[in-house]
Biopython code that builds the backbone (N, CA, C, O; Angstrom):
import numpy as np
from Bio.PDB.StructureBuilder import StructureBuilder

atoms = [
    (1, "MET", "N", (27.543, 108.816, 34.788)),
    (1, "MET", "CA", (26.621, 107.721, 35.019)),
    (1, "MET", "C", (26.867, 107.114, 36.393)),
    (1, "MET", "O", (27.991, 107.045, 36.890)),
    (2, "ASP", "N", (25.829, 106.705, 36.941)),
    (2, "ASP", "CA", (25.880, 106.077, 38.254)),
    (2, "ASP", "C", (26.537, 104.702, 38.133)),
    (2, "ASP", "O", (26.324, 104.024, 37.128)),
    (3, "ALA", "N", (27.301, 104.276, 39.085)),
    (3, "ALA", "CA", (28.015, 102.993, 39.055)),
    (3, "ALA", "C", (27.037, 101.824, 39.053)),
    (3, "ALA", "O", (27.284, 100.794, 38.427)),
    (4, "GLN", "N", (25.927, 101.998, 39.759)),
    (4, "GLN", "CA", (24.940, 100.914, 39.813)),
    (4, "GLN", "C", (24.272, 100.716, 38.446)),
    (4, "GLN", "O", (24.040, 99.578, 38.040)),
    (5, "VAL", "N", (23.967, 101.783, 37.747)),
    (5, "VAL", "CA", (23.359, 101.702, 36.415)),
    (5, "VAL", "C", (24.353, 101.101, 35.433)),
    (5, "VAL", "O", (23.990, 100.270, 34.601)),
    (6, "LEU", "N", (25.607, 101.525, 35.533)),
    (6, "LEU", "CA", (26.652, 100.984, 34.652)),
    (6, "LEU", "C", (26.835, 99.488, 34.895)),
    (6, "LEU", "O", (27.017, 98.726, 33.945)),
    (7, "GLY", "N", (26.788, 99.066, 36.143)),
    (7, "GLY", "CA", (26.920, 97.642, 36.473)),
    (7, "GLY", "C", (25.762, 96.826, 35.919)),
    (7, "GLY", "O", (25.951, 95.734, 35.382)),
    (8, "ARG", "N", (24.554, 97.378, 36.059)),
    (8, "ARG", "CA", (23.385, 96.664, 35.525)),
    (8, "ARG", "C", (23.445, 96.578, 33.992)),
    (8, "ARG", "O", (23.120, 95.543, 33.411)),
    (9, "ALA", "N", (23.859, 97.663, 33.352)),
    (9, "ALA", "CA", (23.967, 97.668, 31.897)),
    (9, "ALA", "C", (25.010, 96.657, 31.437)),
    (9, "ALA", "O", (24.793, 95.935, 30.464)),
    (10, "THR", "N", (26.127, 96.607, 32.128)),
    (10, "THR", "CA", (27.178, 95.640, 31.792)),
    (10, "THR", "C", (26.683, 94.215, 31.993)),
    (10, "THR", "O", (26.910, 93.343, 31.155)),
    (11, "LEU", "N", (26.007, 93.989, 33.108)),
    (11, "LEU", "CA", (25.470, 92.658, 33.395)),
    (11, "LEU", "C", (24.420, 92.258, 32.356)),
    (11, "LEU", "O", (24.398, 91.114, 31.903)),
    (12, "THR", "N", (23.556, 93.194, 31.982)),
    (12, "THR", "CA", (22.533, 92.923, 30.977)),
    (12, "THR", "C", (23.167, 92.621, 29.622)),
    (12, "THR", "O", (22.760, 91.682, 28.937)),
    (13, "PHE", "N", (24.155, 93.413, 29.240)),
    (13, "PHE", "CA", (24.837, 93.189, 27.968)),
    (13, "PHE", "C", (25.559, 91.843, 27.970)),
    (13, "PHE", "O", (25.521, 91.118, 26.976)),
    (14, "THR", "N", (26.214, 91.508, 29.074)),
    (14, "THR", "CA", (26.913, 90.230, 29.188)),
    (14, "THR", "C", (25.919, 89.070, 29.089)),
    (14, "THR", "O", (26.174, 88.080, 28.404)),
    (15, "PHE", "N", (24.792, 89.203, 29.775)),
    (15, "PHE", "CA", (23.759, 88.167, 29.709)),
    (15, "PHE", "C", (23.244, 88.002, 28.286)),
    (15, "PHE", "O", (23.041, 86.878, 27.827)),
    (16, "LEU", "N", (23.032, 89.103, 27.591)),
    (16, "LEU", "CA", (22.553, 89.055, 26.212)),
    (16, "LEU", "C", (23.552, 88.349, 25.303)),
    (16, "LEU", "O", (23.172, 87.504, 24.493)),
    (17, "VAL", "N", (24.833, 88.697, 25.438)),
    (17, "VAL", "CA", (25.872, 88.072, 24.600)),
    (17, "VAL", "C", (25.972, 86.587, 24.914)),
    (17, "VAL", "O", (26.088, 85.773, 23.998)),
    (18, "LEU", "N", (25.931, 86.219, 26.185)),
    (18, "LEU", "CA", (25.992, 84.800, 26.551)),
    (18, "LEU", "C", (24.761, 84.044, 26.053)),
    (18, "LEU", "O", (24.870, 82.897, 25.621)),
    (19, "SER", "N", (23.595, 84.679, 26.112)),
    (19, "SER", "CA", (22.378, 84.038, 25.605)),
    (19, "SER", "C", (22.480, 83.785, 24.110)),
    (19, "SER", "O", (22.145, 82.703, 23.629)),
    (20, "LEU", "N", (22.942, 84.783, 23.386)),
    (20, "LEU", "CA", (23.100, 84.603, 21.939)),
    (20, "LEU", "C", (24.138, 83.537, 21.625)),
    (20, "LEU", "O", (23.960, 82.760, 20.687)),
    (21, "GLY", "N", (25.205, 83.488, 22.388)),
    (21, "GLY", "CA", (26.217, 82.440, 22.194)),
    (21, "GLY", "C", (25.650, 81.058, 22.445)),
    (21, "GLY", "O", (25.927, 80.118, 21.699)),
    (22, "PHE", "N", (24.847, 80.934, 23.511)),
    (22, "PHE", "CA", (24.237, 79.640, 23.813)),
    (22, "PHE", "C", (23.273, 79.210, 22.713)),
    (22, "PHE", "O", (23.274, 78.045, 22.315)),
    (23, "VAL", "N", (22.456, 80.126, 22.219)),
    (23, "VAL", "CA", (21.514, 79.811, 21.141)),
    (23, "VAL", "C", (22.267, 79.392, 19.884)),
    (23, "VAL", "O", (21.877, 78.443, 19.205)),
    (24, "THR", "N", (23.347, 80.105, 19.578)),
    (24, "THR", "CA", (24.156, 79.748, 18.406)),
    (24, "THR", "C", (24.756, 78.361, 18.569)),
    (24, "THR", "O", (24.748, 77.571, 17.625)),
    (25, "TRP", "N", (25.274, 78.055, 19.744)),
    (25, "TRP", "CA", (25.861, 76.738, 20.003)),
    (25, "TRP", "C", (24.797, 75.653, 19.867)),
    (25, "TRP", "O", (25.036, 74.620, 19.242)),
    (26, "ARG", "N", (23.616, 75.889, 20.456)),
    (26, "ARG", "CA", (22.538, 74.902, 20.403)),
    (26, "ARG", "C", (22.074, 74.681, 18.958)),
    (26, "ARG", "O", (21.828, 73.543, 18.556)),
    (27, "GLN", "N", (21.956, 75.743, 18.189)),
    (27, "GLN", "CA", (21.528, 75.621, 16.795)),
    (27, "GLN", "C", (22.571, 74.870, 15.963)),
    (27, "GLN", "O", (22.217, 74.094, 15.076)),
    (28, "SER", "N", (23.834, 75.098, 16.245)),
    (28, "SER", "CA", (24.872, 74.381, 15.488)),
    (28, "SER", "C", (24.838, 72.895, 15.823)),
    (28, "SER", "O", (25.050, 72.069, 14.935)),
    (29, "ARG", "N", (24.577, 72.527, 17.083)),
    (29, "ARG", "CA", (24.445, 71.111, 17.453)),
    (29, "ARG", "C", (23.235, 70.494, 16.747)),
    (29, "ARG", "O", (23.306, 69.367, 16.257)),
    (30, "ALA", "N", (22.131, 71.234, 16.696)),
    (30, "ALA", "CA", (20.931, 70.735, 16.016)),
    (30, "ALA", "C", (21.195, 70.563, 14.520)),
    (30, "ALA", "O", (20.737, 69.595, 13.913)),
    (31, "PHE", "N", (21.922, 71.491, 13.936)),
    (31, "PHE", "CA", (22.260, 71.391, 12.514)),
    (31, "PHE", "C", (23.121, 70.162, 12.254)),
    (31, "PHE", "O", (22.905, 69.456, 11.270)),
    (32, "GLU", "N", (24.100, 69.895, 13.127)),
    (32, "GLU", "CA", (24.939, 68.705, 12.979)),
    (32, "GLU", "C", (24.109, 67.428, 13.134)),
    (32, "GLU", "O", (24.318, 66.457, 12.406)),
    (33, "ALA", "N", (23.171, 67.431, 14.081)),
    (33, "ALA", "CA", (22.309, 66.260, 14.273)),
    (33, "ALA", "C", (21.436, 66.030, 13.039)),
    (33, "ALA", "O", (21.221, 64.887, 12.636)),
    (34, "ASN", "N", (20.935, 67.104, 12.441)),
    (34, "ASN", "CA", (20.135, 66.969, 11.221)),
    (34, "ASN", "C", (20.967, 66.438, 10.069)),
    (34, "ASN", "O", (20.478, 65.648, 9.261)),
    (35, "GLN", "N", (22.213, 66.862, 9.988)),
    (35, "GLN", "CA", (23.097, 66.341, 8.940)),
    (35, "GLN", "C", (23.331, 64.849, 9.131)),
    (35, "GLN", "O", (23.310, 64.086, 8.166)),
    (36, "ALA", "N", (23.555, 64.430, 10.375)),
    (36, "ALA", "CA", (23.756, 63.005, 10.652)),
    (36, "ALA", "C", (22.492, 62.214, 10.315)),
    (36, "ALA", "O", (22.571, 61.120, 9.757)),
    (37, "LEU", "N", (21.342, 62.762, 10.651)),
    (37, "LEU", "CA", (20.076, 62.094, 10.339)),
    (37, "LEU", "C", (19.867, 61.983, 8.831)),
    (37, "LEU", "O", (19.415, 60.947, 8.345)),
    (38, "ASP", "N", (20.189, 63.026, 8.099)),
    (38, "ASP", "CA", (20.078, 62.979, 6.637)),
    (38, "ASP", "C", (21.006, 61.919, 6.050)),
    (38, "ASP", "O", (20.636, 61.212, 5.113)),
    (39, "GLU", "N", (22.211, 61.813, 6.605)),
    (39, "GLU", "CA", (23.159, 60.797, 6.123)),
    (39, "GLU", "C", (22.624, 59.398, 6.398)),
    (39, "GLU", "O", (22.726, 58.519, 5.543)),
    (40, "LEU", "N", (22.057, 59.184, 7.577)),
    (40, "LEU", "CA", (21.477, 57.875, 7.892)),
    (40, "LEU", "C", (20.305, 57.550, 6.981)),
    (40, "LEU", "O", (20.163, 56.414, 6.528)),
    (41, "ARG", "N", (19.467, 58.542, 6.710)),
    (41, "ARG", "CA", (18.347, 58.313, 5.791)),
    (41, "ARG", "C", (18.846, 57.970, 4.398)),
    (41, "ARG", "O", (18.266, 57.120, 3.722)),
    (42, "ARG", "N", (19.919, 58.625, 3.965)),
    (42, "ARG", "CA", (20.487, 58.318, 2.656)),
    (42, "ARG", "C", (21.014, 56.884, 2.631)),
    (42, "ARG", "O", (20.804, 56.156, 1.660)),
    (43, "GLN", "N", (21.698, 56.485, 3.701)),
    (43, "GLN", "CA", (22.217, 55.119, 3.770)),
    (43, "GLN", "C", (21.088, 54.092, 3.763)),
    (43, "GLN", "O", (21.208, 53.042, 3.131)),
    (44, "VAL", "N", (19.995, 54.389, 4.462)),
    (44, "VAL", "CA", (18.843, 53.481, 4.468)),
    (44, "VAL", "C", (18.247, 53.379, 3.070)),
    (44, "VAL", "O", (17.879, 52.290, 2.628)),
    (45, "SER", "N", (18.152, 54.500, 2.379)),
    (45, "SER", "CA", (17.611, 54.485, 1.013)),
    (45, "SER", "C", (18.485, 53.649, 0.085)),
    (45, "SER", "O", (17.977, 52.882, -0.733)),
    (46, "VAL", "N", (19.797, 53.801, 0.216)),
    (46, "VAL", "CA", (20.719, 53.019, -0.608)),
    (46, "VAL", "C", (20.580, 51.530, -0.279)),
    (46, "VAL", "O", (20.558, 50.694, -1.183)),
    (47, "ALA", "N", (20.486, 51.200, 1.008)),
    (47, "ALA", "CA", (20.338, 49.799, 1.405)),
    (47, "ALA", "C", (19.028, 49.212, 0.886)),
    (47, "ALA", "O", (18.995, 48.064, 0.444)),
    (48, "GLN", "N", (17.953, 49.992, 0.938)),
    (48, "GLN", "CA", (16.672, 49.503, 0.428)),
    (48, "GLN", "C", (16.733, 49.296, -1.075)),
    (48, "GLN", "O", (16.172, 48.328, -1.588)),
    (49, "ALA", "N", (17.404, 50.192, -1.790)),
    (49, "ALA", "CA", (17.551, 50.033, -3.240)),
    (49, "ALA", "C", (18.368, 48.782, -3.555)),
    (49, "ALA", "O", (18.051, 48.048, -4.491)),
    (50, "GLU", "N", (19.418, 48.543, -2.775)),
    (50, "GLU", "CA", (20.223, 47.336, -2.980)),
    (50, "GLU", "C", (19.406, 46.089, -2.696)),
    (50, "GLU", "O", (19.540, 45.087, -3.398)),
    (51, "GLN", "N", (18.551, 46.140, -1.662)),
    (51, "GLN", "CA", (17.711, 44.993, -1.336)),
    (51, "GLN", "C", (16.747, 44.693, -2.474)),
    (51, "GLN", "O", (16.568, 43.533, -2.844)),
    (52, "VAL", "N", (16.130, 45.719, -3.029)),
    (52, "VAL", "CA", (15.208, 45.521, -4.151)),
    (52, "VAL", "C", (15.952, 44.931, -5.339)),
    (52, "VAL", "O", (15.451, 44.027, -6.007)),
    (53, "GLU", "N", (17.154, 45.445, -5.600)),
    (53, "GLU", "CA", (17.949, 44.925, -6.716)),
    (53, "GLU", "C", (18.323, 43.466, -6.495)),
    (53, "GLU", "O", (18.272, 42.664, -7.427)),
    (54, "LEU", "N", (18.701, 43.115, -5.262)),
    (54, "LEU", "CA", (19.048, 41.721, -4.966)),
    (54, "LEU", "C", (17.828, 40.808, -5.086)),
    (54, "LEU", "O", (17.943, 39.692, -5.592)),
    (55, "GLU", "N", (16.673, 41.264, -4.631)),
    (55, "GLU", "CA", (15.459, 40.457, -4.753)),
    (55, "GLU", "C", (15.094, 40.237, -6.219)),
    (55, "GLU", "O", (14.668, 39.148, -6.602)),
    (56, "ARG", "N", (15.263, 41.271, -7.030)),
    (56, "ARG", "CA", (15.001, 41.135, -8.464)),
    (56, "ARG", "C", (15.989, 40.145, -9.081)),
    (56, "ARG", "O", (15.604, 39.322, -9.910)),
    (57, "ASP", "N", (17.249, 40.219, -8.685)),
    (57, "ASP", "CA", (18.265, 39.299, -9.204)),
    (57, "ASP", "C", (17.943, 37.864, -8.799)),
    (57, "ASP", "O", (18.125, 36.942, -9.593)),
    (58, "ILE", "N", (17.467, 37.669, -7.571)),
    (58, "ILE", "CA", (17.091, 36.323, -7.112)),
    (58, "ILE", "C", (15.934, 35.789, -7.951)),
    (58, "ILE", "O", (15.945, 34.622, -8.343)),
    (59, "GLN", "N", (14.946, 36.618, -8.228)),
    (59, "GLN", "CA", (13.811, 36.184, -9.033)),
    (59, "GLN", "C", (14.260, 35.778, -10.432)),
    (59, "GLN", "O", (13.783, 34.784, -10.978)),
    (60, "VAL", "N", (15.176, 36.545, -11.008)),
    (60, "VAL", "CA", (15.672, 36.214, -12.349)),
    (60, "VAL", "C", (16.433, 34.897, -12.308)),
    (60, "VAL", "O", (16.248, 34.043, -13.175)),
    (61, "ARG", "N", (17.290, 34.731, -11.300)),
    (61, "ARG", "CA", (18.100, 33.511, -11.222)),
    (61, "ARG", "C", (17.272, 32.278, -10.881)),
    (61, "ARG", "O", (17.670, 31.164, -11.221)),
    (62, "ARG", "N", (16.131, 32.448, -10.217)),
    (62, "ARG", "CA", (15.279, 31.314, -9.875)),
    (62, "ARG", "C", (14.302, 30.959, -10.984)),
    (62, "ARG", "O", (13.564, 29.981, -10.869)),
    (63, "SER", "N", (14.289, 31.740, -12.054)),
    (63, "SER", "CA", (13.352, 31.453, -13.135)),
    (63, "SER", "C", (13.748, 30.150, -13.832)),
    (63, "SER", "O", (14.925, 29.795, -13.905)),
    (64, "MET", "N", (12.741, 29.454, -14.337)),
    (64, "MET", "CA", (12.984, 28.162, -14.991)),
    (64, "MET", "C", (13.902, 28.322, -16.197)),
    (64, "MET", "O", (14.745, 27.462, -16.448)),
    (65, "THR", "N", (13.751, 29.398, -16.938)),
    (65, "THR", "CA", (14.595, 29.623, -18.114)),
    (65, "THR", "C", (16.053, 29.698, -17.716)),
    (65, "THR", "O", (16.904, 29.090, -18.367)),
    (66, "ASN", "N", (16.353, 30.426, -16.669)),
    (66, "ASN", "CA", (17.739, 30.571, -16.223)),
    (66, "ASN", "C", (18.287, 29.247, -15.700)),
    (66, "ASN", "O", (19.441, 28.902, -15.956)),
    (67, "ILE", "N", (17.460, 28.509, -14.969)),
    (67, "ILE", "CA", (17.906, 27.217, -14.434)),
    (67, "ILE", "C", (18.190, 26.238, -15.562)),
    (67, "ILE", "O", (19.191, 25.523, -15.522)),
    (68, "VAL", "N", (17.312, 26.197, -16.579)),
    (68, "VAL", "CA", (17.519, 25.297, -17.721)),
    (68, "VAL", "C", (18.794, 25.685, -18.468)),
    (68, "VAL", "O", (19.581, 24.816, -18.842)),
    (69, "GLU", "N", (18.998, 26.964, -18.683)),
    (69, "GLU", "CA", (20.219, 27.412, -19.377)),
    (69, "GLU", "C", (21.466, 27.031, -18.596)),
    (69, "GLU", "O", (22.454, 26.590, -19.183)),
    (70, "ALA", "N", (21.431, 27.198, -17.276)),
    (70, "ALA", "CA", (22.590, 26.841, -16.451)),
    (70, "ALA", "C", (22.827, 25.334, -16.469)),
    (70, "ALA", "O", (23.969, 24.878, -16.525)),
    (71, "ALA", "N", (21.745, 24.571, -16.420)),
    (71, "ALA", "CA", (21.882, 23.109, -16.455)),
    (71, "ALA", "C", (22.454, 22.648, -17.789)),
    (71, "ALA", "O", (23.320, 21.774, -17.821)),
    (72, "GLU", "N", (21.977, 23.226, -18.890)),
    (72, "GLU", "CA", (22.510, 22.862, -20.203)),
    (72, "GLU", "C", (23.962, 23.280, -20.344)),
    (72, "GLU", "O", (24.730, 22.616, -21.040)),
    (73, "ALA", "N", (24.348, 24.362, -19.699)),
    (73, "ALA", "CA", (25.738, 24.835, -19.778)),
    (73, "ALA", "C", (26.700, 23.861, -19.115)),
    (73, "ALA", "O", (27.872, 23.810, -19.489)),
    (74, "ILE", "N", (26.230, 23.082, -18.132)),
    (74, "ILE", "CA", (27.127, 22.115, -17.480)),
    (74, "ILE", "C", (26.902, 20.695, -18.006)),
    (74, "ILE", "O", (27.397, 19.724, -17.433)),
    (75, "GLY", "N", (26.147, 20.588, -19.107)),
    (75, "GLY", "CA", (26.021, 19.300, -19.767)),
    (75, "GLY", "C", (24.785, 18.502, -19.396)),
    (75, "GLY", "O", (24.652, 17.362, -19.842)),
    (76, "MET", "N", (23.914, 19.023, -18.635)),
    (76, "MET", "CA", (22.681, 18.305, -18.287)),
    (76, "MET", "C", (21.702, 18.423, -19.453)),
    (76, "MET", "O", (21.729, 19.393, -20.211)),
    (77, "VAL", "N", (20.848, 17.429, -19.577)),
    (77, "VAL", "CA", (19.870, 17.438, -20.654)),
    (77, "VAL", "C", (18.474, 17.312, -20.050)),
    (77, "VAL", "O", (18.306, 16.800, -18.943)),
    (78, "THR", "N", (17.483, 17.783, -20.790)),
    (78, "THR", "CA", (16.095, 17.652, -20.356)),
    (78, "THR", "C", (15.652, 16.223, -20.653)),
    (78, "THR", "O", (15.831, 15.754, -21.776)),
    (79, "PRO", "N", (15.081, 15.521, -19.679)),
    (79, "PRO", "CA", (14.695, 14.123, -19.909)),
    (79, "PRO", "C", (13.489, 14.033, -20.859)),
    (79, "PRO", "O", (12.628, 14.912, -20.900)),
    (80, "HIS", "N", (13.472, 12.954, -21.602)),
    (80, "HIS", "CA", (12.333, 12.676, -22.473)),
    (80, "HIS", "C", (11.315, 11.868, -21.669)),
    (80, "HIS", "O", (11.617, 11.385, -20.578)),
    (81, "ALA", "N", (10.122, 11.727, -22.212)),
    (81, "ALA", "CA", (9.051, 11.043, -21.488)),
    (81, "ALA", "C", (9.437, 9.617, -21.107)),
    (81, "ALA", "O", (9.084, 9.152, -20.022)),
    (82, "GLU", "N", (10.155, 8.918, -21.984)),
    (82, "GLU", "CA", (10.529, 7.530, -21.682)),
    (82, "GLU", "C", (11.607, 7.436, -20.605)),
    (82, "GLU", "O", (11.822, 6.364, -20.039)),
    (83, "ASP", "N", (12.288, 8.549, -20.317)),
    (83, "ASP", "CA", (13.308, 8.556, -19.278)),
    (83, "ASP", "C", (12.743, 8.771, -17.878)),
    (83, "ASP", "O", (13.446, 8.574, -16.887)),
    (84, "LEU", "N", (11.480, 9.174, -17.794)),
    (84, "LEU", "CA", (10.886, 9.479, -16.503)),
    (84, "LEU", "C", (10.356, 8.210, -15.854)),
    (84, "LEU", "O", (9.767, 7.365, -16.528)),
    (85, "VAL", "N", (10.561, 8.075, -14.567)),
    (85, "VAL", "CA", (10.041, 6.954, -13.798)),
    (85, "VAL", "C", (9.213, 7.539, -12.670)),
    (85, "VAL", "O", (9.698, 8.367, -11.899)),
    (86, "ILE", "N", (7.957, 7.106, -12.573)),
    (86, "ILE", "CA", (7.064, 7.587, -11.527)),
    (86, "ILE", "C", (7.158, 6.609, -10.377)),
    (86, "ILE", "O", (6.892, 5.418, -10.542)),
    (87, "LEU", "N", (7.532, 7.105, -9.226)),
    (87, "LEU", "CA", (7.631, 6.266, -8.034)),
    (87, "LEU", "C", (6.365, 6.407, -7.210)),
    (87, "LEU", "O", (5.899, 7.514, -6.942)),
    (88, "GLY", "N", (5.817, 5.267, -6.813)),
    (88, "GLY", "CA", (4.620, 5.297, -5.970)),
    (88, "GLY", "C", (5.006, 5.200, -4.514)),
    (88, "GLY", "O", (6.162, 4.959, -4.167)),
    (89, "ARG", "N", (3.995, 5.396, -3.659)),
    (89, "ARG", "CA", (4.247, 5.258, -2.234)),
    (89, "ARG", "C", (4.282, 3.761, -1.870)),
    (89, "ARG", "O", (3.571, 2.946, -2.458)),
    (90, "GLY", "N", (5.093, 3.441, -0.925)),
    (90, "GLY", "CA", (5.264, 2.038, -0.532)),
    (90, "GLY", "C", (4.235, 1.523, 0.457)),
    (90, "GLY", "O", (4.499, 0.495, 1.081)),
    (91, "GLY", "N", (3.102, 2.142, 0.647)),
    (91, "GLY", "CA", (2.110, 1.713, 1.638)),
    (91, "GLY", "C", (1.023, 0.802, 1.067)),
    (91, "GLY", "O", (0.080, 0.464, 1.782)),
    (92, "GLY", "N", (1.125, 0.404, -0.174)),
    (92, "GLY", "CA", (0.081, -0.415, -0.798)),
    (92, "GLY", "C", (0.242, -1.892, -0.494)),
    (92, "GLY", "O", (1.180, -2.291, 0.197)),
    (93, "SER", "N", (-0.720, -2.746, -1.036)),
    (93, "SER", "CA", (-0.664, -4.187, -0.748)),
    (93, "SER", "C", (0.164, -4.936, -1.699)),
    (93, "SER", "O", (0.298, -6.153, -1.575)),
]
sb = StructureBuilder()
sb.init_structure("model")
sb.init_model(0)
sb.init_chain("A")
sb.init_seg("    ")
for serial, (resi, resn, name, xyz) in enumerate(atoms, 1):
    if name == "N":
        sb.init_residue(resn, " ", resi, " ")
    sb.init_atom(name, np.array(xyz, "f"), 0.0, 1.0, " ", f" {name:<3s}", serial, name[0])
structure = sb.get_structure()
């Protein structure tokens, strides 16, 4: 074989191997980036689920039934009609 043909074949083969190595490296970086993105999406989903759960818990705790039960648990009582005093505005004559 001619030395020039052998050199070109070697150079072509080397270029091919380096190209395949570069593509493999690039694909592995992309795969790692996709894994990181999937992990972030999972974390966002978990955070959103926790937010929904907390909002539901707030609604339950703000309900009148829960407030009355908590008030009765610390000794408060519901006032009767005769216990209520209606205050008017002080701008009258």
